[in-house]
Residue frames relative to the residue before (quaternion, step in Angstrom):
aa qw qx qy qz dx dy dz
M 1.0000 0.0000 0.0000 0.0000 0.00 0.00 0.00
S 0.3720 -0.7355 0.5181 0.2286 3.57 -0.78 0.94
A 0.5277 -0.6412 0.4582 0.3169 3.52 -1.08 0.76
R 0.4902 -0.6471 0.4983 0.3045 3.54 -1.09 0.72
P 0.4627 -0.6942 0.4627 0.2998 3.62 -0.76 0.92
S 0.5400 -0.6232 0.4605 0.3286 3.54 -1.09 0.74
P 0.4982 -0.6705 0.4576 0.3048 3.59 -1.03 0.73
I 0.7065 0.4671 -0.2728 0.4563 3.61 1.18 -0.22
T 0.4283 0.6944 -0.4809 0.3213 3.60 1.18 0.31
E 0.6552 -0.5287 0.3741 0.3889 3.54 -1.25 0.53
S 0.6952 0.5190 -0.2885 0.4051 3.57 0.85 -0.97
S 0.6711 0.5228 -0.3044 0.4285 3.58 1.16 -0.49
A 0.4657 0.6960 -0.4472 0.3142 3.59 1.23 -0.19
K 0.2368 -0.7809 0.5672 0.1112 3.55 -0.97 0.91
V 0.6910 -0.4228 0.3530 0.4681 3.53 -1.31 -0.12
W 0.4137 -0.7255 0.4924 0.2449 3.55 -0.85 0.95
S 0.2270 -0.7149 0.6349 0.1852 3.50 -1.32 0.37
M 0.6568 -0.4916 0.3746 0.4321 3.55 -1.25 0.25
S 0.6322 0.5332 -0.3433 0.4451 3.59 1.00 -0.74
D 0.6075 0.5454 -0.3516 0.4581 3.60 1.11 -0.67
L 0.6681 0.4930 -0.3014 0.4687 3.57 0.94 -0.86
L 0.6354 0.5222 -0.3320 0.4619 3.59 1.04 -0.72
V 0.6556 0.4826 -0.3069 0.4930 3.58 1.04 -0.76
L 0.6398 0.5429 -0.3263 0.4352 3.59 0.94 -0.87
T 0.7441 0.3668 -0.2090 0.5178 3.58 1.01 -0.78
K 0.3426 -0.7539 0.4841 0.2825 3.60 1.33 0.04
F 0.0260 -0.8780 0.4779 0.0116 3.52 0.94 1.02
R 0.6813 0.4914 -0.3095 0.4455 3.60 0.86 -0.89
L 0.6582 0.4865 -0.3060 0.4862 3.57 1.01 -0.80
S 0.6538 0.5199 -0.3082 0.4553 3.57 1.03 -0.81
A 0.5191 0.6276 -0.4202 0.4002 3.61 1.20 -0.34
L 0.5685 0.5894 -0.3749 0.4346 3.58 1.18 -0.55
V 0.6188 0.5414 -0.3360 0.4595 3.58 1.07 -0.76
I 0.6388 0.5295 -0.3257 0.4532 3.57 0.96 -0.87
I 0.6844 0.4958 -0.2889 0.4498 3.58 0.85 -0.97
T 0.7254 0.4405 -0.2655 0.4574 3.59 0.76 -1.00
T 0.5963 0.5383 -0.3644 0.4710 3.59 1.12 -0.57
F 0.6424 0.5206 -0.3147 0.4661 3.57 0.97 -0.87
V 0.6667 0.5036 -0.3138 0.4510 3.59 0.86 -0.93
G 0.6444 0.5210 -0.3253 0.4555 3.58 0.94 -0.84
F 0.6486 0.5119 -0.3025 0.4751 3.57 0.99 -0.88
W 0.6926 0.5017 -0.2775 0.4377 3.57 0.80 -1.06
L 0.6741 0.5098 -0.3139 0.4326 3.58 0.87 -0.92
R 0.6683 0.5099 -0.3223 0.4354 3.59 1.04 -0.61
V 0.8295 0.2201 -0.0898 0.5054 3.61 0.91 -0.82
G 0.3591 -0.7675 0.4757 0.2360 3.62 1.13 -0.42
P 0.8176 -0.2855 0.1836 0.4652 3.58 -1.27 -0.34
A 0.6344 0.5461 -0.3364 0.4313 3.60 1.17 -0.44
M 0.3472 0.7800 -0.4652 0.2339 3.57 1.27 0.26
D 0.4908 -0.6045 0.5456 0.3098 3.51 -1.39 0.40
G 0.3988 -0.7621 0.4611 0.2181 3.57 -0.43 1.22
W 0.6725 0.4892 -0.3018 0.4663 3.58 0.96 -0.82
L 0.6214 0.5272 -0.3402 0.4693 3.56 1.06 -0.71
L 0.6258 0.5219 -0.3268 0.4788 3.58 1.03 -0.77
F 0.6438 0.5329 -0.3189 0.4470 3.59 0.91 -0.91
H 0.6985 0.4680 -0.2773 0.4649 3.57 0.82 -0.99
T 0.6259 0.5341 -0.3389 0.4561 3.60 1.06 -0.70
I 0.6885 0.4667 -0.2792 0.4798 3.57 0.87 -0.94
L 0.6281 0.5365 -0.3426 0.4475 3.59 0.97 -0.79
G 0.6925 0.4838 -0.2863 0.4521 3.58 0.81 -0.97
S 0.6891 0.4703 -0.2944 0.4662 3.59 0.85 -0.91
S 0.6481 0.5243 -0.3225 0.4484 3.60 1.01 -0.75
L 0.6575 0.4971 -0.3126 0.4720 3.58 0.92 -0.87
A 0.6295 0.5201 -0.3357 0.4696 3.59 1.04 -0.71
A 0.6353 0.5192 -0.3288 0.4677 3.59 1.02 -0.77
F 0.6321 0.5180 -0.3283 0.4736 3.58 1.01 -0.79
G 0.6667 0.5072 -0.2985 0.4574 3.57 0.93 -0.92
A 0.6405 0.5227 -0.3231 0.4606 3.58 0.98 -0.82
A 0.6403 0.5290 -0.3225 0.4541 3.57 1.00 -0.81
V 0.6412 0.5221 -0.3216 0.4613 3.58 1.01 -0.82
F 0.6912 0.4717 -0.2853 0.4673 3.59 0.82 -0.97
N 0.6075 0.5534 -0.3486 0.4507 3.59 1.06 -0.72
Q 0.6928 0.4558 -0.2837 0.4815 3.60 0.91 -0.85
L 0.5867 0.5536 -0.3696 0.4612 3.58 1.14 -0.52
M 0.6965 0.4727 -0.2639 0.4709 3.56 0.99 -0.84
E 0.7696 0.3410 -0.1709 0.5122 3.59 1.20 -0.41
I 0.1961 0.8097 -0.5325 0.1494 3.60 1.08 0.63
E 0.7010 0.4741 -0.2834 0.4512 3.59 0.77 -1.00
P 0.6675 0.4720 -0.3276 0.4736 3.65 0.79 -0.83
D 0.6466 0.5235 -0.3281 0.4474 3.58 0.95 -0.81
S 0.6499 0.5321 -0.3221 0.4368 3.57 1.03 -0.75
R 0.6858 0.4834 -0.2825 0.4651 3.60 1.21 -0.44
M 0.6830 0.4620 -0.2812 0.4909 3.58 1.25 -0.28
T 0.5378 -0.6620 0.4228 0.3062 3.56 -0.85 1.01
R 0.7146 0.4833 -0.2702 0.4275 3.58 0.86 -0.95
T 0.7690 0.3256 -0.1911 0.5158 3.62 1.21 -0.27
A 0.4586 0.7317 -0.4264 0.2694 3.60 1.24 -0.24
D 0.7127 0.4473 -0.2613 0.4730 3.59 1.13 -0.58
R 0.3616 0.7158 -0.5151 0.3025 3.59 1.18 0.32
P 0.6824 -0.5443 0.2943 0.3891 3.62 -1.09 0.61
L 0.6940 0.4761 -0.2953 0.4521 3.62 0.98 -0.73
P 0.7168 0.4157 -0.2948 0.4759 3.67 0.66 -0.86
S 0.6690 0.4860 -0.3077 0.4707 3.59 1.12 -0.57
G 0.4934 -0.6949 0.4015 0.3353 3.58 1.27 -0.26
R 0.4566 0.6993 -0.4566 0.3067 3.62 1.19 0.11
I 0.7474 0.1668 -0.1381 0.6281 3.57 1.25 -0.43
S 0.4075 -0.7312 0.4932 0.2368 3.58 -0.85 0.94
P 0.6221 -0.5550 0.3920 0.3890 3.62 -1.12 0.51
S 0.6588 0.5124 -0.3279 0.4426 3.60 0.93 -0.79
A 0.6426 0.5030 -0.3244 0.4784 3.58 1.01 -0.76
A 0.6492 0.5127 -0.3153 0.4650 3.58 0.96 -0.85
F 0.6273 0.5300 -0.3418 0.4570 3.60 0.99 -0.78
G 0.6520 0.5158 -0.3126 0.4595 3.57 0.95 -0.85
I 0.6498 0.5093 -0.3135 0.4691 3.57 0.97 -0.86
G 0.6746 0.5017 -0.2947 0.4543 3.57 0.88 -0.95
W 0.6569 0.5155 -0.3068 0.4567 3.56 0.98 -0.86
L 0.6627 0.5025 -0.3072 0.4626 3.59 0.91 -0.90
L 0.6693 0.5053 -0.3056 0.4508 3.57 0.87 -0.92
S 0.7116 0.4712 -0.2671 0.4475 3.58 0.79 -1.02
S 0.6863 0.4824 -0.2921 0.4592 3.58 0.85 -0.94
F 0.6502 0.5017 -0.3249 0.4690 3.58 0.94 -0.84
A 0.6243 0.5563 -0.3401 0.4302 3.58 0.99 -0.83
L 0.7007 0.4663 -0.2806 0.4613 3.60 0.82 -0.97
I 0.6505 0.5067 -0.3162 0.4693 3.58 0.95 -0.86
H 0.6561 0.5226 -0.3086 0.4486 3.56 0.95 -0.90
L 0.6658 0.5043 -0.3110 0.4534 3.60 0.92 -0.85
V 0.6386 0.5143 -0.3306 0.4674 3.58 0.99 -0.78
A 0.7246 0.4624 -0.2465 0.4477 3.57 0.87 -1.00
K 0.8192 0.3065 -0.1220 0.4691 3.57 0.85 -0.96
V 0.7481 0.3377 -0.2096 0.5313 3.60 1.14 -0.40
N 0.5845 -0.5376 0.3709 0.4814 3.60 0.14 -1.26
F 0.6777 -0.5059 0.3509 0.4020 3.53 -1.30 0.33
E 0.6278 0.5662 -0.3466 0.4063 3.59 0.98 -0.80
A 0.6606 0.4936 -0.3049 0.4764 3.59 0.94 -0.88
A 0.6515 0.5064 -0.3124 0.4706 3.58 1.01 -0.80
A 0.6533 0.5132 -0.3180 0.4568 3.59 0.97 -0.82
L 0.6530 0.5000 -0.3150 0.4737 3.60 0.99 -0.76
T 0.6289 0.5209 -0.3276 0.4753 3.56 1.08 -0.71
A 0.6457 0.5049 -0.3153 0.4783 3.58 0.98 -0.82
L 0.6344 0.5201 -0.3257 0.4701 3.58 1.04 -0.77
T 0.6218 0.5392 -0.3346 0.4590 3.59 1.00 -0.80
L 0.6600 0.5041 -0.2979 0.4707 3.57 0.91 -0.94
A 0.6734 0.5132 -0.2991 0.4401 3.56 0.88 -0.97
V 0.6772 0.4830 -0.2992 0.4675 3.60 0.85 -0.94
Y 0.6867 0.5057 -0.2861 0.4369 3.57 0.89 -0.97
L 0.7789 0.3800 -0.1868 0.4626 3.57 0.82 -1.00
F 0.7988 0.3449 -0.1630 0.4653 3.57 0.86 -0.90
I 0.7295 0.3306 -0.2398 0.5487 3.60 1.23 -0.19
Y 0.7363 0.4402 -0.2533 0.4471 3.58 0.58 -1.13
T 0.7054 0.4838 -0.2950 0.4257 3.60 0.68 -1.05
P 0.6886 0.4370 -0.3117 0.4877 3.69 0.80 -0.78
L 0.6409 0.5569 -0.3259 0.4157 3.58 1.05 -0.78
K 0.5347 0.6402 -0.4013 0.3784 3.60 1.18 -0.43
K 0.7074 0.4228 -0.2555 0.5055 3.58 1.19 -0.48
E 0.7095 0.4764 -0.2412 0.4598 3.57 1.29 -0.11
S 0.8373 -0.0174 0.0993 0.5374 3.58 0.80 -0.96
P 0.5161 -0.6470 0.4609 0.3202 3.62 -1.06 0.67
T 0.5091 0.6335 -0.4315 0.3915 3.60 1.23 -0.14
N 0.4305 0.7048 -0.4648 0.3191 3.60 1.24 -0.11
T 0.6004 0.5731 -0.3701 0.4174 3.61 1.08 -0.64
L 0.6493 0.5052 -0.3149 0.4733 3.59 1.02 -0.77
V 0.6587 0.4996 -0.3059 0.4722 3.57 0.97 -0.88
G 0.6440 0.5200 -0.3197 0.4611 3.57 0.99 -0.81
A 0.6326 0.5341 -0.3279 0.4550 3.57 1.08 -0.70
V 0.5857 0.5600 -0.3676 0.4563 3.60 1.16 -0.54
S 0.6906 0.4603 -0.2900 0.4767 3.59 0.81 -0.97
G 0.6704 0.5024 -0.3037 0.4538 3.60 1.04 -0.68
A 0.6717 0.4957 -0.2935 0.4657 3.58 1.24 -0.39
L 0.5686 0.6403 -0.3686 0.3617 3.60 1.24 -0.13
P 0.5665 0.6332 -0.4046 0.3384 3.69 0.95 -0.59
P 0.6618 0.4734 -0.3580 0.4580 3.69 0.85 -0.67
L 0.6117 0.5302 -0.3544 0.4681 3.59 1.17 -0.49
I 0.5777 0.5551 -0.3777 0.4642 3.59 1.14 -0.56
G 0.6650 0.4873 -0.2964 0.4822 3.56 0.97 -0.85
W 0.6385 0.5318 -0.3207 0.4546 3.57 0.98 -0.86
A 0.6977 0.4504 -0.2704 0.4871 3.59 0.87 -0.94
G 0.6282 0.5537 -0.3383 0.4293 3.58 1.01 -0.80
A 0.6263 0.5639 -0.3358 0.4208 3.58 1.04 -0.74
A 0.5898 0.5827 -0.3633 0.4250 3.60 1.21 -0.41
G 0.3591 -0.7707 0.4634 0.2496 3.58 1.25 -0.35
Q 0.7003 -0.4388 0.3530 0.4386 3.52 -1.35 -0.19
L 0.5597 -0.5731 0.4747 0.3645 3.53 -1.24 0.46
P 0.5186 -0.6539 0.4424 0.3283 3.60 -0.99 0.72
G 0.8439 0.1751 -0.1335 0.4893 3.53 -1.18 0.63
K 0.7197 -0.4124 0.3315 0.4495 3.53 -1.00 -0.90
E 0.3029 0.7642 -0.5154 0.2422 3.56 1.19 0.43
A 0.0698 -0.8085 0.5844 -0.0032 3.56 -0.98 0.85
Y 0.4222 0.6381 -0.5628 0.3129 3.55 -0.29 1.27
V 0.4668 -0.6793 0.4956 0.2739 3.55 -1.21 0.48
R 0.2879 -0.7800 0.5360 0.1463 3.58 -0.68 1.09
W 0.0423 -0.8304 0.5556 -0.0069 3.58 0.43 1.21
S 0.5175 0.6477 -0.4132 0.3769 3.57 1.24 -0.35
L 0.5141 0.6417 -0.4151 0.3893 3.60 1.21 -0.39
L 0.6798 0.5138 -0.2843 0.4395 3.56 1.04 -0.80
W 0.7034 0.4473 -0.2666 0.4838 3.59 1.18 -0.41
E 0.4181 0.6785 -0.4914 0.3512 3.57 1.21 0.20
P 0.6114 -0.6042 0.3574 0.3653 3.62 -0.91 0.84
G 0.6396 0.5354 -0.3325 0.4400 3.58 1.00 -0.76
A 0.6501 0.5105 -0.3099 0.4698 3.56 1.02 -0.81
I 0.6414 0.5210 -0.3225 0.4616 3.58 0.98 -0.85
Y 0.6457 0.5229 -0.3204 0.4550 3.58 0.95 -0.87
L 0.6832 0.4918 -0.2980 0.4501 3.60 0.82 -0.94
F 0.6491 0.5096 -0.3206 0.4649 3.58 0.95 -0.84
A 0.6806 0.4901 -0.2948 0.4579 3.59 0.84 -0.97
L 0.6371 0.5398 -0.3288 0.4411 3.58 0.99 -0.83
L 0.7032 0.4514 -0.2733 0.4765 3.59 0.82 -0.97
F 0.6238 0.5434 -0.3417 0.4460 3.58 1.03 -0.75
L 0.7231 0.4438 -0.2567 0.4630 3.58 0.73 -1.06
W 0.6269 0.5591 -0.3442 0.4195 3.60 0.96 -0.79
Q 0.6613 0.5448 -0.3166 0.4071 3.56 0.94 -0.87
L 0.6377 0.5941 -0.3437 0.3496 3.59 0.99 -0.74
P 0.6915 0.3977 -0.3101 0.5172 3.68 0.74 -0.76
H 0.5799 0.5910 -0.3647 0.4259 3.58 1.13 -0.64
F 0.7627 0.3718 -0.2055 0.4876 3.58 0.71 -1.07
L 0.5878 0.5585 -0.3832 0.4425 3.61 1.09 -0.51
A 0.6326 0.5187 -0.3319 0.4697 3.57 1.02 -0.75
I 0.6452 0.5073 -0.3160 0.4760 3.58 0.97 -0.86
N 0.6602 0.5328 -0.3110 0.4285 3.57 0.84 -1.01
W 0.6963 0.4675 -0.2951 0.4578 3.56 0.90 -0.87
M 0.6479 0.5246 -0.3279 0.4444 3.60 0.96 -0.78
Y 0.7905 0.2653 -0.1246 0.5378 3.57 1.04 -0.79
R 0.1919 0.8299 -0.5069 0.1325 3.59 1.12 0.63
D 0.6208 0.5400 -0.3497 0.4480 3.60 1.03 -0.68
E 0.6450 0.5193 -0.3093 0.4677 3.56 1.02 -0.83
Y 0.6648 0.5021 -0.3094 0.4585 3.58 0.90 -0.91
R 0.6306 0.5136 -0.3385 0.4733 3.59 1.00 -0.74
R 0.6482 0.5243 -0.3122 0.4555 3.56 0.97 -0.88
G 0.7001 0.4640 -0.2645 0.4740 3.56 1.05 -0.74
G 0.5110 -0.6682 0.4075 0.3555 3.59 1.26 -0.17
F 0.4779 0.6635 -0.4473 0.3624 3.59 1.20 0.39
V 0.3201 -0.7419 0.5641 0.1704 3.56 -1.00 0.90
M 0.0741 0.8118 -0.5674 0.1159 3.55 -0.21 1.32
L 0.6595 -0.5233 0.3680 0.3947 3.57 -1.22 0.52
A 0.7283 0.4606 -0.2386 0.4479 3.58 1.00 -0.85
N 0.4084 0.7628 -0.4514 0.2183 3.61 1.20 -0.24
D 0.8073 0.2137 -0.0972 0.5414 3.59 0.79 -1.00
D 0.5305 0.6246 -0.3943 0.4160 3.55 1.27 0.38
E 0.0664 -0.8577 0.5092 0.0245 3.55 0.61 1.16
L 0.7108 0.4424 -0.2561 0.4831 3.58 1.04 -0.72
G 0.4507 -0.7328 0.4159 0.2949 3.58 1.28 -0.14
V 0.3742 0.7590 -0.4725 0.2463 3.59 1.25 0.13
R 0.7132 0.4530 -0.2610 0.4669 3.58 0.75 -1.06
T 0.6739 0.5089 -0.3003 0.4434 3.58 0.85 -0.97
S 0.6875 0.4875 -0.2934 0.4512 3.59 0.86 -0.92
K 0.6216 0.5315 -0.3483 0.4580 3.62 1.05 -0.66
H 0.6460 0.5017 -0.3164 0.4805 3.57 0.99 -0.81
A 0.6520 0.5182 -0.3223 0.4500 3.59 0.90 -0.89
L 0.6583 0.5003 -0.3083 0.4704 3.60 0.99 -0.81
A 0.6422 0.5342 -0.3277 0.4414 3.59 0.94 -0.86
Y 0.6996 0.4527 -0.2773 0.4782 3.59 0.88 -0.89
S 0.6043 0.5391 -0.3596 0.4636 3.59 1.12 -0.54
I 0.6399 0.5053 -0.3178 0.4839 3.58 1.03 -0.80
A 0.6270 0.5297 -0.3303 0.4661 3.58 1.02 -0.78
T 0.6230 0.5328 -0.3329 0.4660 3.58 1.06 -0.74
L 0.6372 0.5181 -0.3252 0.4689 3.59 1.00 -0.80
L 0.6711 0.4990 -0.3012 0.4581 3.60 0.89 -0.90
L 0.5932 0.5828 -0.3604 0.4225 3.58 1.12 -0.65
M 0.5767 0.6226 -0.3776 0.3703 3.60 1.09 -0.60
F 0.6283 0.5302 -0.3452 0.4527 3.60 1.18 -0.35
Y 0.5435 0.6581 -0.3958 0.3390 3.61 1.16 -0.49
P 0.7090 0.4333 -0.3078 0.4636 3.65 0.69 -0.88
V 0.5922 0.5461 -0.3702 0.4627 3.60 1.18 -0.46
I 0.6698 0.5003 -0.2953 0.4626 3.57 0.87 -0.98
M 0.7247 0.4340 -0.2406 0.4782 3.58 0.98 -0.82
G 0.4744 -0.7095 0.4182 0.3110 3.58 1.25 0.04
L 0.3759 0.7551 -0.4645 0.2698 3.56 1.14 0.58
V 0.7971 0.2582 -0.0958 0.5374 3.57 1.12 -0.64
V 0.5175 -0.5614 0.5284 0.3713 3.52 -1.36 0.24
T 0.4345 -0.7689 0.4022 0.2412 3.55 -0.27 1.32
W 0.7113 0.4787 -0.2859 0.4279 3.60 0.75 -1.00
V 0.6403 0.4806 -0.3244 0.5038 3.58 1.23 -0.40
F 0.7456 0.4633 -0.2280 0.4212 3.54 0.77 -1.10
L 0.7346 0.5060 -0.2854 0.3506 3.54 0.53 -1.20
P 0.6751 0.4771 -0.3443 0.4450 3.69 0.73 -0.80
L 0.6884 0.4752 -0.2858 0.4676 3.59 0.90 -0.90
A 0.6708 0.5060 -0.2998 0.4518 3.59 0.91 -0.93
L 0.6757 0.4759 -0.2952 0.4795 3.57 0.95 -0.86
G 0.6176 0.5474 -0.3442 0.4478 3.57 1.07 -0.68
L 0.6624 0.4918 -0.2986 0.4798 3.59 0.95 -0.90
A 0.6838 0.4847 -0.2904 0.4617 3.58 0.90 -0.93
A 0.6214 0.5321 -0.3423 0.4621 3.59 1.07 -0.70
W 0.6134 0.5366 -0.3358 0.4722 3.58 1.08 -0.73
L 0.6396 0.5162 -0.3117 0.4767 3.58 0.97 -0.89
C 0.6752 0.4905 -0.2937 0.4661 3.60 0.90 -0.94
K 0.6306 0.5518 -0.3369 0.4293 3.57 1.01 -0.80
L 0.6983 0.4475 -0.2725 0.4877 3.59 0.94 -0.88
A 0.6053 0.5251 -0.3554 0.4812 3.59 1.14 -0.55
L 0.6391 0.5106 -0.3174 0.4797 3.58 1.07 -0.74
D 0.6173 0.5321 -0.3401 0.4692 3.59 1.04 -0.73
F 0.6435 0.5146 -0.3078 0.4757 3.55 1.02 -0.82
Q 0.6637 0.5059 -0.3002 0.4621 3.57 1.02 -0.82
K 0.6808 0.4798 -0.2851 0.4744 3.59 1.02 -0.80
N 0.8047 0.0999 -0.0051 0.5851 3.55 1.02 -0.86
P 0.0350 -0.8548 0.5177 0.0020 3.60 0.46 1.21
E 0.3103 0.7035 -0.5807 0.2677 3.51 -0.18 1.34
R 0.7285 -0.4591 0.2746 0.4280 3.57 -1.24 0.33
A 0.6434 0.5440 -0.3351 0.4217 3.59 0.95 -0.83
S 0.6952 0.4565 -0.2826 0.4780 3.61 0.89 -0.88
A 0.6224 0.5211 -0.3403 0.4747 3.60 1.08 -0.66
R 0.6437 0.5259 -0.3148 0.4583 3.56 1.02 -0.80
K 0.6391 0.5155 -0.3241 0.4700 3.59 1.01 -0.79
L 0.6394 0.5133 -0.3228 0.4727 3.58 1.00 -0.80
F 0.6338 0.5384 -0.3252 0.4502 3.57 0.97 -0.88
F 0.7047 0.4475 -0.2756 0.4767 3.60 0.81 -0.94
C 0.5781 0.5643 -0.3717 0.4575 3.57 1.15 -0.53
T 0.6590 0.5047 -0.3182 0.4580 3.60 0.92 -0.87
L 0.6199 0.5504 -0.3442 0.4409 3.59 1.08 -0.69
M 0.7171 0.4125 -0.2433 0.5064 3.58 1.08 -0.70
Y 0.5936 0.5989 -0.3642 0.3953 3.57 1.12 -0.65
L 0.6816 0.5228 -0.3245 0.3960 3.59 0.74 -0.97
P 0.6959 0.4264 -0.3163 0.4836 3.66 0.67 -0.86
G 0.6108 0.5648 -0.3529 0.4283 3.58 1.10 -0.63
I 0.7208 0.4317 -0.2625 0.4745 3.58 0.79 -0.97
L 0.6051 0.5358 -0.3613 0.4649 3.60 1.11 -0.55
L 0.6471 0.5071 -0.3162 0.4734 3.57 1.02 -0.80
V 0.6490 0.5104 -0.3159 0.4675 3.59 0.93 -0.88
S 0.6486 0.5175 -0.3175 0.4591 3.58 0.95 -0.87
T 0.6584 0.5148 -0.3057 0.4561 3.57 0.96 -0.87
L 0.6838 0.4944 -0.2872 0.4534 3.59 0.91 -0.91
A 0.7488 0.4116 -0.2086 0.4758 3.58 1.03 -0.82
W 0.4799 0.7118 -0.4266 0.2846 3.60 1.22 -0.27
K 0.3822 -0.7262 0.5302 0.2131 3.56 -0.97 0.89
R 0.2581 -0.7418 0.5969 0.1639 3.55 -1.13 0.68
A 0.4855 -0.6723 0.4726 0.2984 3.55 -0.93 0.92
């Protein structure tokens, strides 16, 4: 009996569809990069922003996100083929060949970095390169080694608003050549990074626990893998949710927002997040984890909108 050919061989690749390309680039997930990059850009400069500079910043960061998604799936073809929720992706199913995917990922990533250097500034390009490096060379391999991968992944996911923040600074005047790392230490940049970092943790912990069987099948080492009762996972999710609530005082203390507009709404949203995280901790089951997950999906656009409305202009 002849062996059945692997679904991931070059010869088995079929004609691509647009939906395959959207899945390969994780288009819906990458939309988060577009939104957070825009918010970072807007908060730094406001309505007086340069529209073309914003366009080039979002274009570069988005293409880099697409490229990162392609390379991530290239590195995880075998694990994806073992998990029900990912087995039908274009690479494990064989609809797109690894060599074609590599070419797509390389073109997207390289063009993104070159474009940011040429049209935005070196700082935005450097942050984008750092995002790619952390996501592909630390987070993705670490998923098979240690549950700390979730923390590392949250770092790469928290960098896009900083790309927007740095991009809004534009090119250096004249022929000056130095790196403005001080952009990253501005209070607004710190707030955006911390917000995205903390938000991701209850979000992904809920996902990890709901799909722990799938992650084990794929060979990924996640915090929730051996936490059948959900005790450990729910405690972590609650702790990070509380940290998110405490973060809401930072922009007030630093004078970044109009307090009477920001604080009641921000604390209300964060309290809702904490309440559902507490429900998950008290009663760790799929239903409570699912509610927490959907809460995080609504919390992020909500707090970004509140931050934008309450942000002070110099």
